[in-house]
C-alpha positions as CSV (number, residue, x, y, z in Angstrom):
1,M,-15.3,-29.2,-16.7
2,R,-12.0,-27.4,-16.1
3,T,-9.6,-28.8,-13.5
4,E,-7.6,-26.8,-11.0
5,D,-4.5,-27.2,-13.1
6,D,-6.4,-25.9,-16.3
7,V,-7.4,-22.7,-14.4
8,L,-3.9,-22.1,-13.2
9,E,-2.5,-22.6,-16.7
10,R,-4.9,-20.1,-18.1
11,I,-3.9,-17.5,-15.3
12,E,-0.2,-18.1,-16.1
13,R,-0.7,-17.7,-19.9
14,A,-2.5,-14.4,-19.3
15,R,0.3,-13.1,-17.2
16,R,3.0,-14.0,-19.8
17,R,1.3,-11.8,-22.4
18,K,2.9,-8.4,-23.1
19,P,0.8,-5.8,-21.2
20,R,-1.5,-3.9,-23.5
21,V,-3.9,-1.1,-22.7
22,R,-7.2,-2.0,-24.5
23,E,-9.2,1.0,-23.5
24,Q,-9.2,4.1,-25.5
25,R,-9.6,6.4,-22.6
26,V,-8.4,6.4,-18.9
27,T,-10.9,5.0,-16.5
28,S,-11.1,5.2,-12.7
29,A,-9.9,1.5,-12.6
30,H,-6.5,2.8,-14.0
31,G,-5.7,4.6,-10.7
32,A,-7.0,1.8,-8.4
33,G,-3.9,-0.1,-7.9
34,G,-5.1,-3.5,-9.4
35,K,-4.6,-5.2,-12.8
36,A,-5.7,-2.1,-14.7
37,T,-3.1,0.1,-13.0
38,Q,-0.4,-2.4,-13.4
39,T,-1.2,-2.7,-17.2
40,L,-1.3,1.1,-17.6
41,V,2.1,1.4,-15.7
42,E,3.9,-1.2,-17.7
43,A,2.4,-0.6,-21.1
44,V,2.5,3.2,-21.1
45,F,4.9,4.6,-18.6
46,V,7.6,1.9,-18.3
47,E,7.5,1.5,-22.1
48,S,8.7,5.2,-22.5
49,F,10.7,5.7,-19.3
50,R,12.4,2.3,-19.1
51,N,15.7,2.4,-17.1
52,P,17.5,0.1,-14.6
53,L,16.5,2.4,-11.7
54,L,12.8,2.3,-12.6
55,E,12.5,-1.3,-13.5
56,P,12.0,-2.8,-10.1
57,L,8.8,-0.8,-9.7
58,G,9.0,-0.9,-5.9
59,D,7.7,1.6,-3.3
60,S,10.8,3.7,-4.0
61,A,13.8,3.9,-6.1
62,E,17.4,3.1,-4.8
63,L,19.8,5.8,-5.8
64,L,23.6,6.1,-5.3
65,L,25.3,9.5,-4.9
66,G,28.9,8.9,-4.3
67,D,29.1,6.6,-1.3
68,T,25.6,7.6,-0.1
69,R,22.6,5.3,-0.7
70,L,19.2,7.1,-1.0
71,A,15.7,6.0,-1.4
72,M,13.3,8.3,-3.3
73,T,9.5,8.0,-3.8
74,T,6.7,10.2,-5.0
75,D,2.9,9.9,-4.6
76,S,-0.2,11.9,-5.3
77,F,-3.2,12.2,-3.1
78,V,-6.8,12.8,-4.3
79,V,-8.9,11.4,-1.4
80,S,-12.6,12.2,-1.3
81,P,-13.7,13.6,1.2
82,L,-10.6,15.7,2.1
83,F,-11.4,15.4,5.9
84,F,-12.4,12.0,7.4
85,P,-12.4,10.5,10.8
86,G,-8.9,10.0,12.0
87,G,-7.1,12.3,9.5
88,N,-7.3,14.4,6.3
89,I,-5.5,14.6,2.9
90,G,-2.6,16.5,4.6
91,D,-1.4,14.0,7.1
92,L,-2.4,11.2,4.7
93,A,0.1,12.7,2.1
94,V,2.9,13.0,4.6
95,N,2.4,9.6,6.2
96,G,1.9,7.8,2.8
97,T,5.2,9.1,1.5
98,V,7.1,8.5,4.7
99,N,5.8,4.9,4.7
100,D,7.0,4.2,1.2
101,L,10.6,5.1,2.4
102,A,10.2,3.1,5.7
103,V,9.2,-0.1,4.2
104,A,12.2,0.2,1.8
105,G,14.4,0.1,4.9
106,A,15.2,3.7,4.5
107,T,15.4,6.5,7.3
108,P,13.0,9.1,6.0
109,A,14.6,12.5,5.9
110,Y,13.2,15.2,3.4
111,L,9.9,15.9,1.7
112,S,8.7,18.3,-1.0
113,C,5.0,18.9,-1.7
114,G,2.9,20.3,-4.6
115,F,-0.6,21.7,-4.2
116,I,-3.2,21.8,-6.9
117,L,-6.0,24.0,-5.6
118,E,-9.4,24.7,-7.1
119,E,-10.4,28.4,-7.3
120,G,-12.8,29.0,-4.4
121,F,-11.3,26.5,-2.0
122,P,-11.7,27.8,1.5
123,I,-8.4,29.3,3.0
124,D,-9.3,28.0,6.5
125,D,-9.5,24.5,5.0
126,L,-6.2,24.9,3.4
127,R,-4.6,26.0,6.7
128,R,-6.1,23.0,8.4
129,I,-4.6,20.6,5.9
130,V,-1.2,22.4,5.9
131,R,-1.2,22.4,9.7
132,S,-1.8,18.7,9.8
133,M,0.9,18.2,7.4
134,G,3.4,20.0,9.5
135,E,2.4,18.1,12.5
136,A,2.8,14.8,10.7
137,A,6.1,15.8,9.3
138,E,7.4,16.7,12.8
139,A,6.2,13.4,14.2
140,A,7.9,11.4,11.5
141,G,11.1,13.4,11.9
142,V,11.3,14.8,8.4
143,S,11.7,18.2,7.0
144,L,9.5,19.6,4.3
145,V,12.1,21.5,2.2
146,A,10.4,22.4,-1.2
147,G,7.0,22.9,-2.7
148,D,4.8,24.3,-5.4
149,T,1.3,25.6,-5.7
150,K,-1.0,25.9,-8.8
151,V,-4.6,27.0,-9.0
152,V,-7.2,25.6,-11.5
153,G,-10.5,27.2,-12.5
154,K,-13.7,26.6,-10.4
155,G,-15.1,23.2,-11.5
156,S,-11.7,22.0,-12.9
157,G,-10.5,20.3,-9.8
158,D,-12.0,18.8,-6.6
159,G,-10.8,21.4,-4.0
160,C,-7.4,20.1,-3.3
161,Y,-4.9,17.6,-4.7
162,I,-1.4,17.1,-3.2
163,N,1.7,15.5,-4.6
164,T,4.6,14.6,-2.3
165,T,8.1,13.4,-2.9
166,G,10.3,11.9,-0.2
167,V,13.9,11.2,0.2
168,G,15.5,8.8,2.8
169,L,18.8,7.4,3.6
170,L,19.6,3.7,3.1
171,P,22.4,1.9,5.2
172,P,25.2,0.6,3.0
173,D,24.6,-3.0,3.8
174,R,20.6,-3.1,3.7
175,S,18.9,-4.9,0.8
176,L,15.2,-5.6,0.9
177,G,13.0,-6.9,-1.9
178,I,9.9,-8.9,-2.4
179,H,11.8,-10.8,-5.0
180,T,13.8,-12.3,-2.2
181,A,10.9,-14.2,-0.5
182,R,11.4,-18.0,-0.4
183,P,9.5,-21.1,0.7
184,G,9.2,-21.4,4.5
185,D,9.2,-17.7,5.0
186,A,6.4,-16.2,7.2
187,V,4.0,-13.5,6.0
188,I,3.1,-10.9,8.7
189,V,0.6,-8.1,8.8
190,S,1.2,-5.3,11.3
191,G,-2.3,-4.9,12.3
192,P,-6.1,-4.9,11.4
193,V,-6.8,-4.4,7.7
194,G,-9.3,-2.2,5.8
195,D,-9.8,0.5,8.4
196,H,-8.9,3.4,6.2
197,G,-10.8,2.4,3.0
198,V,-14.0,1.7,4.9
199,T,-13.7,4.8,7.0
200,V,-13.3,7.1,4.0
201,M,-16.2,5.4,2.1
202,L,-18.6,5.8,5.1
203,A,-17.4,9.4,5.5
204,R,-18.9,10.1,1.9
205,G,-22.4,9.7,3.5
206,E,-23.5,7.8,0.4
207,L,-24.4,4.7,2.4
208,D,-26.8,4.2,5.2
209,I,-24.2,2.5,7.3
210,E,-23.0,3.6,10.8
211,A,-19.8,2.4,12.3
212,D,-17.4,3.7,15.0
213,L,-14.4,3.6,12.7
214,V,-11.4,5.9,12.2
215,S,-8.6,5.8,9.5
216,D,-5.5,3.9,10.4
217,T,-3.3,6.6,8.8
218,A,0.0,6.6,10.7
219,C,3.7,6.8,10.3
220,L,5.4,3.4,9.9
221,A,9.0,4.6,10.2
222,E,9.5,3.5,13.9
223,P,7.8,0.1,13.6
224,C,9.8,-0.7,10.4
225,A,13.0,0.3,12.0
226,R,12.2,-2.0,15.0
227,L,11.4,-4.9,12.8
228,L,14.7,-4.5,11.1
229,T,16.5,-5.3,14.3
230,V,15.1,-8.9,13.9
231,P,17.3,-11.3,11.6
232,G,15.8,-12.6,8.3
233,V,13.6,-9.6,7.3
234,R,13.4,-10.1,3.5
235,A,10.8,-7.5,2.5
236,M,8.1,-5.0,3.7
237,R,5.3,-3.4,1.7
238,D,2.6,-0.9,2.9
239,A,-0.8,-2.1,2.0
240,T,-2.5,1.0,0.3
241,R,-4.4,0.8,-2.9
242,G,-5.5,-2.8,-3.5
243,G,-5.0,-3.7,0.1
244,V,-3.2,-6.7,1.5
245,A,-4.2,-9.0,-1.3
246,T,-2.5,-6.9,-3.9
247,V,0.8,-6.9,-1.9
248,L,0.6,-10.7,-1.6
249,N,0.2,-11.0,-5.3
250,E,3.1,-8.7,-6.0
251,I,5.3,-10.9,-3.6
252,A,4.2,-14.1,-5.2
253,R,4.9,-12.9,-8.8
254,A,8.3,-11.2,-8.0
255,A,9.7,-14.1,-6.2
256,E,8.0,-16.8,-8.3
257,V,6.6,-18.4,-5.2
258,S,3.1,-19.2,-3.8
259,V,1.7,-17.4,-0.8
260,V,-0.7,-19.5,1.3
261,V,-2.9,-17.4,3.7
262,D,-5.1,-18.5,6.5
263,E,-8.3,-16.3,6.2
264,G,-9.0,-16.8,9.9
265,A,-5.6,-15.4,10.8
266,V,-6.1,-12.1,9.0
267,P,-7.0,-9.3,11.6
268,V,-10.2,-7.5,10.7
269,R,-12.2,-5.2,13.0
270,D,-15.9,-6.4,13.4
271,E,-17.0,-3.0,12.0
272,V,-15.0,-3.4,8.9
273,R,-15.9,-6.9,8.3
274,G,-19.6,-6.0,8.7
275,A,-19.3,-2.9,6.4
276,C,-17.5,-5.1,3.8
277,E,-20.2,-7.7,3.9
278,L,-22.9,-5.2,3.3
279,L,-20.8,-3.7,0.5
280,G,-20.0,-7.1,-1.1
281,I,-16.2,-6.7,-0.9
282,D,-13.4,-8.5,0.6
283,P,-11.4,-6.7,3.5
284,L,-8.2,-8.1,2.0
285,Y,-8.6,-5.8,-1.0
286,V,-9.4,-2.6,1.0
287,A,-6.8,0.0,1.4
288,C,-4.9,0.7,4.7
289,E,-2.7,3.7,5.4
290,G,-1.0,2.6,8.6
291,R,-0.4,-1.2,7.9
292,F,2.4,-3.1,6.2
293,V,3.1,-6.7,5.2
294,A,6.4,-8.2,6.0
295,V,8.1,-11.2,4.7
296,V,10.4,-12.8,7.4
297,D,12.4,-16.0,7.6
298,G,10.1,-18.5,9.2
299,A,12.5,-19.3,12.0
300,H,12.4,-15.7,13.2
301,A,8.6,-15.1,12.8
302,E,7.7,-15.3,16.5
303,Q,10.5,-12.7,17.4
304,A,9.3,-10.4,14.5
305,V,5.6,-10.4,15.8
306,S,6.7,-9.8,19.4
307,V,9.0,-6.7,18.3
308,L,6.1,-5.3,16.2
309,R,3.6,-5.7,19.1
310,E,5.8,-3.5,21.3
311,H,4.8,-0.5,19.2
312,P,1.1,0.9,19.3
313,V,0.9,0.7,15.6
314,G,1.9,-3.0,15.6
315,A,0.0,-4.0,18.7
316,K,-2.1,-6.5,16.8
317,A,0.6,-7.7,14.4
318,T,0.2,-11.5,13.4
319,V,1.4,-14.1,11.1
320,I,-1.2,-14.6,8.4
321,G,0.5,-17.1,6.1
322,R,3.5,-18.8,4.7
323,V,5.6,-18.7,1.5
324,G,5.3,-21.9,-0.5
325,S,6.7,-23.1,-3.9
326,D,3.7,-24.1,-5.9
327,P,1.9,-23.0,-7.8
328,A,4.4,-20.2,-8.4
329,G,3.0,-16.6,-8.7
330,T,-0.3,-17.4,-7.0
331,V,-1.9,-16.4,-3.7
332,L,-4.0,-19.2,-2.2
333,L,-6.6,-18.4,0.6
334,N,-7.5,-21.1,3.0
335,T,-11.0,-20.2,3.8
336,A,-13.1,-20.3,7.0
337,F,-15.2,-23.0,5.4
338,G,-12.3,-25.4,5.0
339,G,-11.8,-24.7,1.2
340,T,-9.1,-23.0,-0.9
341,R,-9.5,-20.3,-3.4
342,I,-7.1,-18.1,-5.5
343,A,-6.9,-14.5,-4.4
344,D,-5.9,-12.8,-7.7
345,L,-5.4,-9.1,-8.4
346,L,-8.7,-7.1,-8.9
347,V,-9.0,-5.2,-12.2
348,G,-9.9,-2.0,-10.3
349,D,-10.8,-0.9,-6.9
350,P,-14.2,-1.3,-5.2
351,L,-13.5,1.8,-3.1
352,P,-12.1,4.5,-5.5
353,R,-10.3,7.7,-4.3
354,I,-9.5,6.6,-0.8
355,C,-6.0,8.0,-1.0
């Protein structure tokens, strides 16, 4: 019978191995944000593109042009269906890109967008998507300054895919990073988790489940900026593909710390929890599009939560756990039943194509 130490040692040995893609062809798991994605990125893309600016593999890259510090990010959106309660692929693309800049501590400024459209796609639907992008960009205070459009043959796409690139301004003295987390820090989530992923899944109509849910897609620029007025903010990450659990694992591994989470403290709407129970998935792994995880000096945790709750997006912000020292690189979940389990990265995503 294996002891807990044996299990942790096996996990650590697996993590030390050089990433290697074993599959001969790309699978849906490679785009899900979990272990398969991580392996693909490190074994294929980083292997070929390796450079000091890319290596941190954060939400955005930090660039220096003269005396000006910039953050730059890019993202692609293939959500299905294109329209869902609370949003559509257009505002999702803008908010998702703006949020990657905001959690890096940057002030979002400019966006570019590329459209890949399938022949036969309704112009009225395209107008609706583009209009929502414009509205989301205006709300976020960013300008869309460049773009591109390509059309593929009927049956060669899925209606509409969007790629967006964002650029933001970084203050000269601001430096955030998940590698800076240290024992004693508090882990905060800005609101209920899993809303977006479950909403999109139910919108597909493949499951006989009814729930009064809307996507949490939202711009995080203002709540992030407000949080940064609090001393001791070490890092922020938006919890998209792979959900909160994936972010927590990234923190634990980058900083070589443990993250101990109280399952009962994680805010989850009853509708999301119920749908996840029926689907057999954990809300911690379900994507959000308007939530972020923050690591804050434990002495300032109460102030951080108070500041976040002053904004509608962060109204239900809460401390869900603490950073510890052992076992390093591991996320531990104190369950509602009084036990403890490891919350590791999933190989793939139980809810594909949600962003």
